[in-house]
Residue frames relative to the residue before (quaternion, step in Angstrom):
aa qw qx qy qz dx dy dz
M 1.0000 0.0000 0.0000 0.0000 0.00 0.00 0.00
V 0.7767 -0.1395 0.1250 0.6013 3.63 0.31 -1.22
D 0.0536 -0.7946 0.6047 -0.0047 3.54 -0.75 1.08
I 0.3000 0.7368 -0.5278 0.2976 3.54 0.40 1.29
P 0.4435 -0.6809 0.4975 0.3035 3.62 -0.66 0.94
G 0.8064 0.2640 -0.2097 0.4859 3.57 -0.89 0.96
V 0.6810 0.3997 -0.2934 0.5389 3.63 1.22 0.05
I 0.0897 -0.7891 0.6070 -0.0282 3.56 -0.61 1.29
V 0.0556 -0.8285 0.5570 -0.0150 3.55 -0.51 1.19
G 0.4400 -0.7106 0.4985 0.2302 3.55 -0.95 0.99
R 0.6879 -0.4759 0.3633 0.4102 3.51 -1.38 -0.17
D 0.8567 0.1963 -0.1307 0.4588 3.51 -1.36 0.46
C 0.3810 0.7088 -0.5021 0.3168 3.62 0.95 0.82
H 0.2110 -0.7254 0.6358 0.1584 3.53 -1.29 0.52
L 0.0004 0.7927 -0.6081 0.0435 3.52 -0.57 1.18
D 0.3959 -0.7119 0.5293 0.2372 3.58 -0.62 1.11
P 0.5699 -0.6260 0.4046 0.3459 3.62 -0.99 0.77
A 0.6988 0.4746 -0.2741 0.4597 3.61 1.18 -0.46
V 0.3909 0.6837 -0.5091 0.3472 3.63 1.19 0.42
L 0.2199 -0.7637 0.5930 0.1298 3.59 -1.00 0.86
F 0.1509 -0.7464 0.6446 0.0681 3.55 -0.92 0.98
R 0.0303 -0.7981 0.6016 -0.0157 3.58 -0.89 1.06
P 0.0131 -0.8518 0.5236 -0.0107 3.58 0.35 1.20
T 0.7315 0.4030 -0.2148 0.5062 3.61 1.26 -0.42
D 0.2714 -0.7523 0.5752 0.1720 3.58 -0.99 0.81
V 0.7512 -0.4126 0.2683 0.4398 3.60 -1.29 -0.08
R 0.6770 0.4639 -0.3071 0.4819 3.56 1.18 -0.35
D 0.4935 -0.6791 0.3929 0.3754 3.59 1.33 0.24
V 0.3973 0.6734 -0.5066 0.3634 3.53 1.12 0.66
R 0.1721 -0.7962 0.5762 0.0667 3.53 -0.75 1.12
R 0.0467 -0.7543 0.6548 0.0073 3.54 -0.93 0.98
D 0.4727 -0.7188 0.4428 0.2526 3.56 -0.64 1.19
I 0.2705 -0.7069 0.6345 0.1566 3.52 -1.29 0.66
H 0.0963 -0.7915 0.6027 0.0313 3.57 -0.83 1.01
I 0.1152 -0.7786 0.6164 0.0224 3.56 -0.80 1.13
G 0.3696 -0.7621 0.4898 0.2067 3.57 -0.57 1.13
D 0.7009 -0.4508 0.3616 0.4181 3.55 -1.40 0.14
G 0.8611 0.1960 -0.1385 0.4482 3.51 -1.14 0.77
C 0.4140 0.7089 -0.4833 0.3040 3.60 1.18 0.38
R 0.1760 -0.7429 0.6324 0.1311 3.56 -1.33 0.46
L 0.0674 -0.7904 0.6088 0.0108 3.55 -0.87 1.04
G 0.3553 -0.7780 0.4966 0.1475 3.55 -0.68 1.20
A 0.7159 -0.4640 0.3474 0.3891 3.48 -1.38 0.35
G 0.8232 0.2256 -0.1777 0.4897 3.54 -0.96 0.87
A 0.4431 0.6674 -0.4880 0.3465 3.63 1.16 0.06
V 0.1949 -0.7581 0.6150 0.0950 3.58 -1.11 0.76
I 0.0883 -0.7999 0.5936 0.0000 3.51 -0.71 1.13
H 0.2150 -0.8074 0.5396 0.1034 3.62 -0.53 1.19
G 0.6777 -0.5136 0.3705 0.3736 3.52 -1.28 0.47
G 0.7371 0.3919 -0.2929 0.4662 3.54 -1.02 0.79
V 0.5597 0.6135 -0.3803 0.4071 3.60 1.25 -0.27
R 0.0981 -0.7518 0.6515 0.0252 3.52 -1.17 0.90
L 0.1139 -0.7983 0.5893 0.0499 3.58 -0.46 1.14
A 0.4091 -0.7142 0.5097 0.2505 3.59 -0.82 1.03
D 0.6993 -0.4521 0.3479 0.4307 3.55 -1.32 0.23
G 0.8353 0.2518 -0.1730 0.4571 3.59 -1.06 0.84
V 0.4431 0.6975 -0.4745 0.3033 3.65 1.15 0.03
V 0.1733 -0.7469 0.6327 0.1090 3.52 -1.16 0.79
V 0.1233 -0.7631 0.6336 0.0314 3.53 -0.84 1.10
E 0.3320 -0.7830 0.4933 0.1828 3.59 -0.42 1.24
E 0.7137 -0.4398 0.3420 0.4245 3.56 -1.37 0.20
G 0.8678 0.1800 -0.1525 0.4374 3.52 -1.08 0.92
V 0.4862 0.6723 -0.4315 0.3541 3.56 1.28 0.06
I 0.2681 -0.7283 0.6117 0.1532 3.59 -1.08 0.80
V 0.0836 -0.7921 0.6043 0.0175 3.59 -0.74 1.09
G 0.7862 0.2676 -0.2210 0.5113 3.57 -0.85 1.05
T 0.3453 -0.7137 0.5709 0.2135 3.50 -1.37 0.06
T 0.4791 -0.6432 0.5076 0.3148 3.54 -1.25 0.34
R 0.2292 -0.6979 0.6421 0.2192 3.52 -1.32 0.21
M 0.8440 -0.0014 -0.0421 0.5346 3.54 -0.63 1.13
G 0.6978 -0.4755 0.2693 0.4632 3.62 1.05 0.64
L 0.5344 -0.6192 0.4894 0.3026 3.53 -1.44 -0.11
R 0.3105 -0.6885 0.6132 0.2315 3.43 -1.27 0.40
G 0.3373 -0.8179 0.4262 0.1891 3.56 0.09 1.27
R 0.6938 0.4753 -0.2967 0.4525 3.57 0.91 -0.79
Q 0.6273 0.5246 -0.3484 0.4581 3.61 1.27 -0.01
A 0.3718 0.7153 -0.5136 0.2938 3.62 1.21 0.18
L 0.0976 -0.8048 0.5854 0.0043 3.55 -0.75 1.11
R 0.3291 -0.7518 0.5416 0.1821 3.53 -0.84 0.98
G 0.4542 -0.7036 0.4874 0.2469 3.60 -1.06 0.78
């Protein structure tokens, strides 16, 4: 399903191909992202490192979840 270091995805999830995962900040500090069972993430959603989504959470299109630490490292944007 998703093979991105730092992103742990539960069972029966639907991740739009245009979801952006940003587990790494500008200091190269990686904080894991945990997606619970049965979650749905819409197109253009951005999920930052350190986020833990509970089972069944729906993230609509274009929503940003979490915050950055010391900014983002743009070239580290990873598609789901």
